[in-house]
N, C-alpha and C positions, 0 to 999 in steps of 0.2 A: 507199500500205498497202504493209507487206511481210509474208510470209508463210514460216515456215522449219517445213516439216513429216519429219518423221523419228518412229524408233518407237523407242523407248530406255525402258529401267528408270531411275526416278529417284528418289531418296528421301526424304520428305516426314519430316520430325523436327517431331511435334506440339509446345505450348506445355509438355506433360506432359512431357518428354522419352522419349516414346514414336517409335518410327521405323516408316514403311509405305513398303512399296516398291508404286510404281505404274508403271504404263504411259505412258510420254509420248507423246501422241496427236498435237499441236503446239500452234505459241505463235501468238498473237493479236496483229500491233502494232497499236494503235491512231491515228485518222487525224491525232492530236492531238499526234503520235510520242511522247509521256510515257507513256501509258497504256498497258500490257502485259499481256498474259493469258496462263495456260498451260491446257490441255486435256489432262485424262489420266483416264485409265479403273482402277479397281481389278479388273477381269476379271467385274465384277458383270452380269449378264442378266436381265432384265426382260421381264414381260409371254408371250403366247401366241406370239411372234413371236422371243424370245427375243435381245429389241435390249440391245445393249453400252450400257451405264449410259456416259454421259460424267459428269466434273467440269469446270468453268469454276471459276478464280479467277484476282484482278488478283494481279501480281507487284508489288512494293515493295522497292525495294533500305535496307536497312535498316545500314548500313553494312560489314560485312564481308562479310555472306548477306542473301539475298535469304528475302523471308518472303509468304506467299499471304495474301489475305486477302480475306472472305467480298463479294459483290456481293450488295447490297442495293437498291440504288437502281434503280426502271423502269429511269426513263430510262436507267440505263449498261447495261440488261440490251437493250435494246432497241437502244444500239449495238453489243454482243457479237451480237445475233440478225443486223446488217449483215454483222458482219462474217465471219459462219461461213456465210452466204448468199454473199459470195464467195467461199468455198473450194467451196462447192457448186457454184456458177454456171459457175467457171474451166474 
């Protein structure tokens, strides 16, 4: 597993052409060497503790651009949770 941690702003371009600037939290590199994820924040806070809301999307290479895909499979979410636990326990 490889993890690159950095705090930078990135721009996400939506399919409708609008753009959203978000804070890049980290990248997650799957154990299969092919599946990668981006963890980002829109600066939203939630709950009484004011925890920062984070988003995680799968990264797919689509020719000359990277595309973010929603994670909908429970098995894939379980794998992402394992990757996140590795960061927390590092």
